Kinemage of the C-alpha trace (Angstrom):
@kinemage 1
@onewidth
@group {chain A} dominant
@subgroup {mainchain}
@vectorlist {calphas} color= white
{ca met a 1} P 31.710 -73.550 -42.577
{ca tyr a 2} L 30.636 -70.594 -43.166
{ca phe a 3} L 27.753 -71.052 -41.311
{ca ile a 4} L 29.486 -71.560 -38.138
{ca leu a 5} L 32.290 -68.537 -38.642
{ca ile a 6} L 29.397 -65.983 -38.993
{ca ser a 7} L 27.880 -67.793 -35.831
{ca ala a 8} L 31.570 -67.264 -33.992
{ca ala a 9} L 31.819 -63.725 -35.311
{ca ala a 10} L 28.213 -62.844 -34.102
{ca val a 11} L 28.794 -63.961 -30.025
{ca ser a 12} L 31.875 -62.391 -30.470
{ca cys a 13} L 30.114 -59.057 -31.344
{ca ile a 14} L 27.324 -59.195 -28.517
{ca ala a 15} L 29.631 -60.290 -26.310
{ca trp a 16} L 31.666 -56.926 -26.910
{ca phe a 17} L 28.758 -54.706 -27.151
{ca thr a 18} L 26.842 -55.909 -24.299
{ca gly a 19} L 29.896 -55.141 -22.024
{ca ser a 20} L 30.934 -51.883 -20.364
{ca asp a 21} L 33.534 -49.772 -21.171
{ca ala a 22} L 34.065 -49.516 -16.709
{ca phe a 23} L 35.390 -52.134 -15.075
{ca asp a 24} L 33.680 -54.925 -13.268
{ca phe a 25} L 33.045 -55.216 -9.579
{ca ile a 26} L 33.978 -58.568 -9.016
{ca asp a 27} L 37.785 -59.965 -10.753
{ca gly a 28} L 37.812 -57.763 -13.744
{ca ser a 29} L 40.103 -54.926 -12.434
{ca glu a 30} L 42.367 -57.663 -10.863
{ca phe a 31} L 42.688 -59.943 -14.313
{ca ala a 32} L 43.549 -56.358 -16.032
{ca leu a 33} L 46.094 -55.381 -13.577
{ca cys a 34} L 47.746 -58.901 -13.442
{ca gly a 35} L 47.964 -59.018 -17.537
{ca arg a 36} L 49.721 -55.748 -18.243
{ca asn a 37} L 52.932 -57.940 -16.502
{ca leu a 38} L 52.162 -61.347 -15.930
{ca glu a 39} L 51.332 -60.944 -12.443
{ca leu a 40} L 49.222 -63.682 -10.473
{ca pro a 41} L 45.411 -63.061 -9.513
{ca his a 42} L 43.708 -65.418 -6.708
{ca pro a 43} L 44.141 -68.583 -6.738
{ca pro a 44} L 44.566 -70.499 -8.533
{ca gly a 45} L 46.770 -68.043 -10.618
{ca tyr a 46} L 45.044 -69.038 -13.831
{ca pro a 47} L 48.605 -69.149 -15.665
{ca met a 48} L 47.623 -69.888 -19.458
{ca phe a 49} L 44.549 -67.161 -19.044
{ca ile a 50} L 47.277 -64.719 -17.968
{ca phe a 51} L 49.525 -65.418 -20.299
{ca phe a 52} L 46.574 -64.940 -23.384
{ca leu a 53} L 45.856 -61.696 -21.642
{ca arg a 54} L 49.509 -60.421 -22.154
{ca leu a 55} L 49.439 -61.702 -25.473
{ca phe a 56} L 46.355 -59.968 -26.578
{ca ser a 57} L 47.149 -56.681 -25.086
{ca leu a 58} L 50.691 -56.036 -27.578
{ca pro a 59} L 48.276 -54.400 -30.166
{ca cys a 60} L 46.653 -51.819 -27.237
{ca ala a 61} L 48.105 -48.623 -27.237
{ca asn a 62} L 47.042 -48.201 -23.463
{ca leu a 63} L 46.661 -51.748 -21.556
{ca asp a 64} L 43.451 -50.695 -19.751
{ca tyr a 65} L 39.902 -53.075 -18.688
{ca gly a 66} L 38.743 -52.474 -22.532
{ca cys a 67} L 42.195 -53.902 -24.211
{ca phe a 68} L 41.547 -57.344 -22.357
{ca arg a 69} L 37.854 -57.467 -22.892
{ca ile a 70} L 38.815 -58.023 -26.596
{ca ala a 71} L 40.702 -61.482 -25.108
{ca ser a 72} L 36.864 -62.249 -23.928
{ca ala a 73} L 35.316 -61.274 -27.281
{ca val a 74} L 37.833 -63.549 -28.862
{ca phe a 75} L 37.464 -66.658 -26.479
{ca ala a 76} L 33.359 -66.141 -26.888
{ca gly a 77} L 33.614 -66.883 -30.515
{ca ala a 78} L 36.171 -69.472 -30.232
{ca gly a 79} L 33.828 -71.479 -27.854
{ca val a 80} L 31.089 -71.238 -29.983
{ca ile a 81} L 33.059 -73.482 -32.681
{ca ala a 82} L 34.387 -76.081 -29.992
{ca ala a 83} L 30.726 -76.149 -29.044
{ca tyr a 84} L 29.906 -76.788 -32.303
{ca ala a 85} L 32.540 -80.012 -32.430
{ca ala a 86} L 31.868 -80.793 -29.260
{ca leu a 87} L 27.662 -80.833 -30.347
{ca arg a 88} L 28.896 -82.937 -33.665
{ca ser a 89} L 30.222 -85.201 -31.188
{ca phe a 90} L 26.809 -86.143 -29.710
{ca arg a 91} L 25.923 -87.233 -33.043
{ca cys a 92} L 23.754 -83.195 -33.840
{ca gly a 93} L 24.083 -82.489 -37.383
{ca arg a 94} L 25.306 -79.415 -38.200
{ca ala a 95} L 22.206 -76.785 -38.543
{ca gly a 96} L 21.388 -78.700 -35.229
{ca ala a 97} L 25.525 -77.935 -33.885
{ca ile a 98} L 24.932 -74.449 -34.795
{ca ala a 99} L 22.200 -73.671 -33.116
{ca gly a 100} L 23.297 -75.772 -30.096
{ca ser a 101} L 25.617 -73.463 -30.151
{ca leu a 102} L 23.849 -70.313 -30.073
{ca leu a 103} L 21.526 -71.239 -27.606
{ca leu a 104} L 24.762 -72.143 -25.019
{ca phe a 105} L 26.418 -68.897 -25.366
{ca thr a 106} L 23.542 -66.563 -25.330
{ca leu a 107} L 22.261 -67.757 -22.107
{ca gly a 108} L 22.237 -65.452 -19.486
{ca pro a 109} L 25.066 -66.636 -17.216
{ca ile a 110} L 27.258 -67.869 -20.114
{ca met a 111} L 27.345 -64.242 -21.772
{ca gly a 112} L 27.441 -62.607 -18.592
{ca gln a 113} L 31.195 -64.026 -18.040
{ca leu a 114} L 32.426 -62.965 -21.973
{ca asn a 115} L 31.180 -59.367 -21.618
{ca ile a 116} L 33.852 -58.611 -18.684
{ca val a 117} L 37.415 -59.687 -18.495
{ca glu a 118} L 36.743 -63.105 -16.585
{ca val a 119} L 38.849 -66.641 -16.867
{ca his a 120} L 35.513 -68.488 -17.036
{ca gly a 121} L 34.752 -67.685 -20.460
{ca phe a 122} L 38.385 -69.326 -21.306
{ca gly a 123} L 37.412 -72.101 -18.845
{ca ile a 124} L 34.242 -72.886 -21.015
{ca leu a 125} L 36.549 -73.131 -24.425
{ca leu a 126} L 38.738 -75.156 -22.855
{ca ile a 127} L 36.371 -77.720 -21.644
{ca leu a 128} L 33.967 -77.558 -24.782
{ca thr a 129} L 37.509 -78.602 -26.586
{ca ser a 130} L 38.094 -81.498 -24.328
{ca leu a 131} L 34.459 -82.869 -25.186
{ca ala a 132} L 35.051 -82.302 -28.661
{ca leu a 133} L 38.406 -84.611 -28.520
{ca arg a 134} L 37.204 -86.914 -25.764
{ca asn a 135} L 37.530 -90.289 -27.713
{ca ser a 136} L 40.895 -89.058 -29.259
{ca arg a 137} L 44.402 -89.915 -27.739
{ca ser a 138} L 44.517 -86.087 -26.880
{ca gly a 139} L 41.369 -86.385 -24.733
{ca pro a 140} L 43.207 -87.094 -21.415
{ca tyr a 141} L 45.839 -84.520 -22.537
{ca phe a 142} L 42.500 -81.700 -23.480
{ca phe a 143} L 40.704 -82.429 -20.380
{ca ser a 144} L 43.458 -81.970 -18.201
{ca leu a 145} L 43.966 -78.901 -20.070
{ca ser a 146} L 40.750 -77.879 -18.940
{ca leu a 147} L 41.579 -78.224 -15.270
{ca phe a 148} L 44.832 -76.945 -15.086
{ca ala a 149} L 44.813 -73.986 -17.346
{ca gly a 150} L 41.371 -73.260 -17.383
{ca his a 151} L 39.572 -73.896 -14.314
{ca pro a 152} L 39.719 -76.414 -11.206
{ca leu a 153} L 35.490 -77.234 -11.546
{ca ser a 154} L 36.156 -78.848 -14.842
{ca ala a 155} L 36.370 -81.941 -13.088
{ca leu a 156} L 33.050 -82.058 -12.733
{ca phe a 157} L 32.712 -82.500 -16.154
{ca leu a 158} L 34.203 -85.823 -15.840
{ca pro a 159} L 31.463 -88.621 -16.536
{ca ser a 160} L 30.918 -86.601 -19.853
{ca val a 161} L 34.326 -86.961 -20.967
{ca leu a 162} L 35.149 -89.988 -19.701
{ca thr a 163} L 36.065 -92.524 -22.116
{ca gly a 164} L 38.419 -95.935 -23.175
{ca arg a 165} L 41.272 -93.488 -24.449
{ca phe a 166} L 41.433 -92.737 -20.328
{ca arg a 167} L 42.260 -96.232 -19.327
{ca gln a 168} L 45.031 -96.215 -21.758
{ca lys a 169} L 48.855 -94.986 -21.873
{ca trp a 170} L 47.858 -91.633 -23.212
{ca val a 171} L 46.666 -90.596 -20.067
{ca leu a 172} L 49.814 -89.698 -19.142
{ca phe a 173} L 49.892 -86.725 -21.099
{ca ala a 174} L 47.248 -85.551 -18.583
{ca leu a 175} L 50.567 -85.139 -16.642
{ca ile a 176} L 51.843 -82.187 -18.772
{ca pro a 177} L 49.077 -79.653 -17.879
{ca leu a 178} L 50.066 -79.753 -14.511
{ca ser a 179} L 53.436 -77.903 -14.987
{ca leu a 180} L 51.887 -74.776 -15.587
{ca trp a 181} L 51.445 -73.948 -11.936
{ca met a 182} L 54.763 -74.273 -11.708
{ca phe a 183} L 54.203 -70.655 -12.710
{ca ile a 184} L 53.137 -69.261 -9.581
{ca pro a 185} L 56.279 -70.550 -7.167
{ca ile a 186} L 58.600 -68.839 -10.156
{ca arg a 187} L 56.359 -65.785 -10.434
{ca ser a 188} L 56.075 -65.062 -6.789
{ca thr a 189} L 60.195 -64.550 -6.364
{ca phe a 190} L 59.271 -61.381 -8.598
{ca gln a 191} L 57.226 -58.680 -7.044
{ca ala a 192} L 53.924 -59.486 -8.478
{ca val a 193} L 50.566 -59.350 -7.238
{ca cys a 194} L 50.110 -62.134 -4.780
{ca his a 195} L 46.121 -62.920 -3.362
{ca tyr a 196} L 46.648 -62.901 0.470
{ca ser a 197} L 50.253 -64.842 0.181
{ca his a 198} L 52.943 -65.259 -1.140
{ca pro a 199} L 53.448 -68.820 -2.736
{ca ala a 200} L 56.989 -69.048 -3.301
{ca asn a 201} L 57.520 -72.449 -2.247
{ca ile a 202} L 55.740 -75.619 -1.757
{ca ser a 203} L 54.401 -75.360 1.527
{ca leu a 204} L 53.059 -71.869 0.360
{ca leu a 205} L 52.303 -72.761 -2.862
{ca trp a 206} L 49.636 -75.384 -0.793
{ca asn a 207} L 47.951 -72.578 0.867
{ca tyr a 208} L 47.684 -70.386 -1.756
{ca leu a 209} L 46.201 -73.316 -3.833
{ca thr a 210} L 43.844 -74.591 -0.821
{ca leu a 211} L 42.406 -70.823 0.096
{ca tyr a 212} L 38.965 -71.132 -0.503
{ca asp a 213} L 38.230 -74.758 0.772
{ca ser a 214} L 36.761 -73.368 4.010
{ca arg a 215} L 33.625 -71.756 1.866
{ca leu a 216} L 32.406 -75.579 1.025
{ca thr a 217} L 29.057 -76.121 3.668
{ca leu a 218} L 25.925 -77.931 3.343
{ca pro a 219} L 24.096 -77.982 0.575
{ca val a 220} L 21.304 -75.089 0.452
{ca leu a 221} L 18.725 -73.772 -2.032
{ca asn a 222} L 20.829 -70.853 -3.509
{ca gly a 223} L 22.268 -72.817 -6.586
{ca leu a 224} L 18.569 -73.378 -7.847
{ca glu a 225} L 17.808 -69.569 -6.481
{ca ala a 226} L 21.041 -68.076 -8.825
{ca leu a 227} L 19.899 -70.408 -11.908
{ca tyr a 228} L 16.286 -68.944 -12.041
{ca arg a 229} L 17.577 -65.261 -10.871
{ca ser a 230} L 20.249 -65.193 -13.570
{ca thr a 231} L 19.071 -67.305 -16.229
{ca gly a 232} L 15.682 -65.776 -16.298
{ca ala a 233} L 12.509 -68.208 -16.574
{ca val a 234} L 12.639 -67.767 -20.447
{ca ser a 235} L 15.604 -69.304 -21.511
{ca leu a 236} L 15.107 -72.077 -18.409
{ca ala a 237} L 11.836 -72.988 -20.177
{ca val a 238} L 13.230 -73.627 -23.592
{ca leu a 239} L 16.212 -75.526 -22.290
{ca gly a 240} L 13.564 -77.613 -20.320
{ca ile a 241} L 11.099 -78.307 -23.532
{ca leu a 242} L 14.389 -79.011 -25.417
{ca val a 243} L 15.972 -81.177 -23.074
{ca leu a 244} L 12.708 -83.273 -22.726
{ca tyr a 245} L 12.192 -83.564 -26.335
{ca ser a 246} L 15.798 -85.002 -26.843
{ca arg a 247} L 14.146 -88.054 -26.150
{ca lys a 248} L 17.474 -89.354 -24.820
{ca trp a 249} L 19.097 -89.815 -21.682
{ca ser a 250} L 22.637 -89.678 -21.010
{ca trp a 251} L 24.270 -90.488 -17.708
{ca gly a 252} L 27.295 -88.586 -18.307
{ca leu a 253} L 25.429 -85.238 -18.743
{ca phe a 254} L 23.168 -86.649 -15.940
{ca leu a 255} L 25.756 -86.652 -13.624
{ca thr a 256} L 27.884 -83.877 -14.442
{ca ala a 257} L 24.857 -81.554 -13.993
{ca thr a 258} L 23.907 -83.350 -10.428
{ca ala a 259} L 27.572 -82.802 -9.902
{ca gly a 260} L 26.807 -78.880 -10.721
{ca leu a 261} L 23.860 -78.047 -8.825
{ca leu a 262} L 25.318 -80.253 -5.614
{ca phe a 263} L 28.974 -77.740 -5.570
{ca leu a 264} L 26.946 -74.631 -6.699
{ca ser a 265} L 24.159 -74.948 -3.579
{ca ala a 266} L 27.572 -76.121 -1.132
{ca tyr a 267} L 29.453 -73.659 -2.093
{ca ala a 268} L 29.052 -70.263 -0.438
{ca ile a 269} L 29.774 -67.673 -2.229
{ca pro a 270} L 27.288 -64.401 -2.902
{ca asp a 271} L 28.132 -64.212 -6.474
{ca thr a 272} L 27.173 -68.097 -7.499
{ca ala a 273} L 26.091 -66.671 -11.198
{ca ser a 274} L 29.489 -66.322 -11.995
{ca leu a 275} L 29.712 -70.165 -11.659
{ca leu a 276} L 26.780 -71.544 -13.371
{ca trp a 277} L 28.361 -72.707 -16.410
{ca ile a 278} L 29.361 -75.364 -14.755
{ca leu a 279} L 25.522 -76.923 -14.459
{ca leu a 280} L 24.221 -74.773 -17.653
{ca leu a 281} L 27.078 -76.016 -20.094
{ca pro a 282} L 25.622 -80.251 -19.672
{ca leu a 283} L 22.250 -79.167 -19.871
{ca ala a 284} L 22.414 -76.598 -23.039
{ca ile a 285} L 24.684 -79.901 -24.809
{ca trp a 286} L 21.193 -82.012 -23.586
{ca ala a 287} L 18.884 -79.080 -25.223
{ca ala a 288} L 21.078 -79.249 -28.452
{ca ile a 289} L 20.167 -82.871 -29.026
{ca gly a 290} L 16.813 -81.962 -28.625
{ca leu a 291} L 16.871 -78.908 -30.630
{ca asn a 292} L 18.929 -81.032 -33.304
{ca arg a 293} L 15.596 -83.476 -33.324
{ca met a 294} L 13.516 -80.714 -33.738
{ca ile a 295} L 15.271 -79.377 -36.518
{ca ser a 296} L 15.425 -82.203 -38.342
{ca gly a 297} L 11.641 -82.953 -38.305
{ca gly a 298} L 8.541 -81.351 -40.335
{ca lys a 299} L 8.361 -77.484 -40.766
{ca tyr a 300} L 6.595 -76.914 -37.757
{ca glu a 301} L 8.834 -78.890 -35.812
{ca arg a 302} L 11.934 -76.479 -37.514
{ca ala a 303} L 9.677 -73.414 -36.990
{ca ala a 304} L 9.313 -74.017 -33.189
{ca ala a 305} L 12.902 -74.650 -32.945
{ca trp a 306} L 14.232 -71.671 -34.467
{ca ile a 307} L 11.443 -69.769 -32.618
{ca leu a 308} L 12.425 -71.365 -29.259
{ca leu a 309} L 15.940 -70.514 -30.165
{ca ala a 310} L 15.101 -66.846 -30.515
{ca val a 311} L 12.941 -66.370 -27.597
{ca ser a 312} L 15.814 -67.657 -25.253
{ca met a 313} L 19.101 -65.964 -27.399
{ca leu a 314} L 16.956 -62.366 -26.925
{ca ser a 315} L 16.053 -63.044 -23.413
{ca gly a 316} L 19.587 -64.245 -22.246
{ca ile a 317} L 21.253 -61.388 -23.700
{ca ser a 318} L 18.891 -59.022 -22.059
{ca his a 319} L 19.896 -60.724 -18.627
{ca ala a 320} L 23.853 -60.627 -19.692
{ca ser a 321} L 23.638 -57.188 -20.875
{ca arg a 322} L 25.892 -54.657 -18.618
{ca arg a 323} L 26.421 -51.689 -21.473
{ca asn a 324} L 25.432 -48.941 -18.211
{ca asp a 325} L 26.871 -50.758 -15.758
{ca thr a 326} L 29.595 -47.631 -14.440
{ca ala a 327} L 29.010 -48.965 -10.647
{ca ala a 328} L 32.144 -50.298 -9.300
{ca ser a 329} L 33.983 -47.621 -11.337
{ca val a 330} L 32.003 -44.914 -9.859
{ca ile a 331} L 32.637 -46.617 -6.503
{ca ala a 332} L 36.012 -46.173 -6.483
{ca arg a 333} L 36.326 -42.686 -7.762
{ca asp a 334} L 34.619 -41.782 -4.452
{ca phe a 335} L 36.566 -43.319 -2.362
{ca ile a 336} L 39.708 -41.914 -3.398
{ca arg a 337} L 37.828 -38.152 -3.836
{ca gly a 338} L 37.459 -38.663 0.033
{ca ala a 339} L 40.848 -38.807 0.880
{ca gly a 340} L 42.573 -35.721 1.411
{ca ser a 341} L 46.179 -34.655 -0.280
{ca glu a 342} L 48.987 -36.550 0.036
{ca ala a 343} L 47.071 -39.127 2.488
{ca val a 344} L 47.683 -42.562 3.235
{ca phe a 345} L 44.673 -44.722 1.751
{ca val a 346} L 44.303 -47.995 3.094
{ca ser a 347} L 42.061 -50.471 1.595
{ca val a 348} L 40.760 -54.280 1.802
{ca gly a 349} L 39.203 -56.860 0.225
{ca met a 350} L 38.040 -56.102 -3.779
{ca thr a 351} L 38.082 -52.031 -3.236
{ca thr a 352} L 42.575 -52.837 -3.330
{ca phe a 353} L 42.148 -53.987 -7.000
{ca his a 354} L 39.449 -51.261 -8.280
{ca thr a 355} L 41.931 -48.607 -6.388
{ca ala a 356} L 45.232 -50.073 -7.786
{ca tyr a 357} L 43.603 -49.808 -11.492
{ca leu a 358} L 42.783 -46.393 -11.286
{ca leu a 359} L 46.262 -45.738 -9.881
{ca glu a 360} L 47.666 -47.771 -11.822
{ca val a 361} L 45.975 -47.851 -15.193
{ca glu a 362} L 44.265 -44.126 -14.873
{ca asp a 363} L 47.430 -42.671 -13.226
{ca arg a 364} L 44.796 -41.073 -10.907
{ca arg a 365} L 45.761 -39.337 -7.423
{ca pro a 366} L 49.656 -39.763 -7.774
{ca asp a 367} L 50.007 -38.122 -4.393
{ca ile a 368} L 48.189 -40.560 -1.968
{ca leu a 369} L 50.064 -43.754 -0.013
{ca pro a 370} L 48.052 -46.940 -0.768
{ca met a 371} L 48.073 -49.888 1.383
{ca asp a 372} L 46.102 -52.958 1.523
{ca val a 373} L 45.379 -55.087 4.616
{ca tyr a 374} L 46.223 -58.738 3.401
{ca met a 375} L 49.156 -57.142 0.574
{ca cys a 376} L 46.809 -58.128 -2.139
{ca phe a 377} L 48.749 -55.496 -4.134
{ca phe a 378} L 50.405 -52.580 -2.491
{ca arg a 379} L 53.382 -53.824 -0.279
{ca ile a 380} L 53.422 -51.493 1.899
{ca pro a 381} L 51.567 -52.923 5.052
{ca pro a 382} L 49.372 -50.929 7.011
{ca pro a 383} L 49.810 -51.374 11.050
{ca ala a 384} L 47.068 -53.393 13.020
{ca glu a 385} L 45.508 -50.511 14.565
{ca leu a 386} L 45.328 -47.665 12.603
{ca pro a 387} L 46.900 -44.511 13.599
{ca his a 388} L 45.725 -40.651 12.946
{ca ser a 389} L 48.606 -39.829 10.923
{ca ile a 390} L 51.567 -42.541 9.097
{ca ser a 391} L 55.241 -40.098 8.696
{ca gly a 392} L 53.169 -36.718 8.420
{ca arg a 393} L 50.545 -38.173 5.873
{ca arg a 394} L 46.652 -38.574 7.117
{ca val a 395} L 45.113 -41.941 7.433
{ca tyr a 396} L 42.147 -42.862 5.784
{ca ala a 397} L 40.680 -46.605 5.738
{ca thr a 398} L 37.759 -48.095 3.215
{ca arg a 399} L 36.908 -50.006 6.604
{ca gly a 400} L 37.330 -48.867 10.275
{ca trp a 401} L 34.607 -49.643 12.079
{ca asp a 402} L 36.910 -51.436 14.830
{ca gln a 403} L 39.199 -48.780 14.876
{ca asp a 404} L 39.530 -46.831 18.212
{ca asp a 405} L 41.787 -43.778 16.562
{ca leu a 406} L 39.390 -43.236 13.051
{ca ser a 407} L 35.608 -42.573 12.765
{ca leu a 408} L 33.036 -42.628 9.795
{ca ser a 409} L 33.652 -39.207 7.830
{ca gly a 410} L 31.787 -39.253 4.677
{ca leu a 411} L 32.400 -42.699 3.065
{ca leu a 412} L 35.848 -43.184 4.659
{ca phe a 413} L 37.042 -43.475 8.009
{ca ser a 414} L 39.732 -40.586 9.503
{ca ala a 415} L 40.678 -38.633 12.346
{ca gly a 416} L 38.985 -36.021 13.328
{ca asp a 417} L 35.959 -33.970 12.428
{ca val a 418} L 35.291 -32.902 9.159
{ca thr a 419} L 32.133 -31.349 7.820
{ca val a 420} L 31.100 -33.928 4.607
{ca asn a 421} L 29.878 -32.576 1.407
{ca trp a 422} L 27.931 -35.180 0.244
{ca ser a 423} L 27.574 -33.279 -3.120
{ca ile a 424} L 30.927 -34.945 -4.446
{ca tyr a 425} L 29.922 -38.429 -4.481
{ca asp a 426} L 28.767 -39.404 -7.558
{ca ile a 427} L 27.108 -42.957 -6.382
{ca phe a 428} L 24.309 -40.837 -4.782
{ca arg a 429} L 23.185 -39.355 -7.910
{ca tyr a 430} L 23.992 -42.910 -10.061
{ca glu a 431} L 21.410 -43.893 -12.506
{ca gly a 432} L 23.450 -46.833 -14.289
{ca asp a 433} L 22.837 -50.539 -14.076
{ca val a 434} L 23.979 -52.620 -11.364
{ca his a 435} L 25.003 -55.977 -12.502
{ca asp a 436} L 27.006 -57.501 -9.932
{ca ile a 437} L 25.633 -58.251 -6.502
{ca phe a 438} L 28.625 -57.417 -4.403
{ca ala a 439} L 27.954 -54.001 -6.067
{ca ser a 440} L 24.416 -53.331 -5.120
{ca asp a 441} L 25.732 -54.315 -1.673
{ca glu a 442} L 28.534 -52.080 -1.589
{ca ile a 443} L 26.122 -48.906 -2.917
{ca ala a 444} L 23.815 -50.188 0.124
{ca glu a 445} L 26.678 -49.894 2.910
{ca leu a 446} L 27.637 -46.210 1.422
{ca trp a 447} L 23.766 -45.100 1.548
{ca ala a 448} L 24.146 -46.721 5.267
{ca arg a 449} L 27.434 -44.497 6.186
{ca arg a 450} L 25.246 -41.555 4.809
{ca ala a 451} L 22.278 -42.210 6.693
{ca ile a 452} L 23.822 -42.387 10.133
{ca gln a 453} L 26.098 -38.862 9.685
{ca ser a 454} L 22.863 -37.267 8.852
{ca ala a 455} L 21.312 -35.062 11.058
{ca asp a 456} L 17.989 -34.396 9.748
{ca glu a 457} L 15.755 -37.039 10.849
{ca ser a 458} L 13.610 -37.430 7.524
{ca glu a 459} L 16.829 -37.414 5.544
{ca arg a 460} L 18.533 -40.355 7.497
{ca leu a 461} L 15.061 -42.379 6.708
{ca ile a 462} L 15.418 -41.437 2.726
{ca cys a 463} L 19.126 -43.053 3.120
{ca glu a 464} L 18.284 -46.060 5.231
{ca glu a 465} L 15.415 -46.853 2.720
{ca glu a 466} L 17.706 -46.316 -0.111
{ca ala a 467} L 20.597 -48.797 1.721
{ca leu a 468} L 17.896 -51.589 1.923
{ca asn a 469} L 16.465 -50.993 -1.111
{ca his a 470} L 19.769 -51.576 -2.663
{ca val a 471} L 21.282 -54.633 -0.291
{ca glu a 472} L 20.631 -58.317 -2.035
{ca asn a 473} L 22.926 -60.738 0.090
{ca arg a 474} L 21.272 -61.989 3.477
{ca ile a 475} L 24.884 -61.317 5.095
{ca ala a 476} L 25.322 -58.329 3.577
{ca glu a 477} L 21.547 -57.298 4.536
{ca glu a 478} L 22.251 -58.570 8.486
{ca arg a 479} L 25.240 -55.850 8.524
{ca ile a 480} L 23.193 -53.116 6.830
{ca arg a 481} L 21.363 -53.611 9.687
{ca lys a 482} L 23.254 -53.739 12.592
{ca ile a 483} L 24.858 -50.746 11.030
{ca leu a 484} L 21.869 -49.015 11.278
{ca glu a 485} L 20.663 -50.039 14.444
{ca thr a 486} L 23.791 -49.296 16.240
{ca asn a 487} L 24.612 -46.125 15.357
């Protein structure tokens, strides 16, 4: 018992110390904002996760990103204990279950969701709990809880958790967690963060929950590419060796892993790495069975098992570490730094939540009037055609390529010709890590914006090279090249 508690504490510490003090580029700032006041993030709302964020924030004097990372670290440690229980249910010995838990939670894509403020660590904890309890009367309830309280992609684990209990009356317990989603329309009647809509009735709730269904396409190879890039050759090789060494075939784990791979290959988002856990979880359980068999062998086999585990852990932690990643915060600060005094600041997409974090949590730029195109956070909608000014305040926008009255000046779009002082922007001197594809693509576009405003040809070439060096996503690269070619 002591060994599993020590392992859980160790993983919690790793999750904490490999994270950054600044918010990540993806969903961290949004979840931090929603956790402060029990507000609504993007679909499907994740009510229980938001409740837990609010609960963990109670001892914090300042409800900032670092405060909510405490919750992520706790989920990491609790997940190790849940993984241990799940592996024991797969007939792993104590040592094998502990080693398997460490193998799973130190994989790059898994740890990479535990050292930030993100729902996936909570979802992993719940699906592991449902796997551990799949043979109990509460099995259907906990599997349903992993769906409606954790992440909807937990549905892909049905082949691994399906037991005789699901054919009994206890399956009625599975209806209980569904009631959590009633929080969404109820909370929408108050002033809250609503992502792209205000789901206050059944029709709007359905639109909210199905917002991303258009992203499913025919399968391509991006799932395998993301798996290799985020997990690394070393950890993948260790997983492969251990799966083969298990000498055990599991249709449930095989079908779950196959379903995960197909989904990742068909879901068209650049940040596929954040969802790799749906594929790695069944593979890691399978590998843990092989690790358990190796530990149960002779001294050479045991030595090989611990060496493989140590190598995978070091590789995974190295891939997941984002200690020096402050790119999102630097970009957001540069954006609002470029807005003049008493300005109207119009944002879109991720930038909205980054800006909201700076304004709401760090109390920066109280002079500006913020708006966002989709009304995700700021409840004042900007006009479709942005004018020079609104109520005497000059308009600045993070995106305005199609705005007739605005032109690019520095990093923002505004009216009138202004001499740009590039030295005020920190992003062009940034030497920290860039962990997220979205952040890399954003930095690439900022270099492209500087390039097309450079009068000196040699300076423009340098900026163009920086832009193309930073871009990672194919669609973003096409956009960057179009910007450079048409300006």
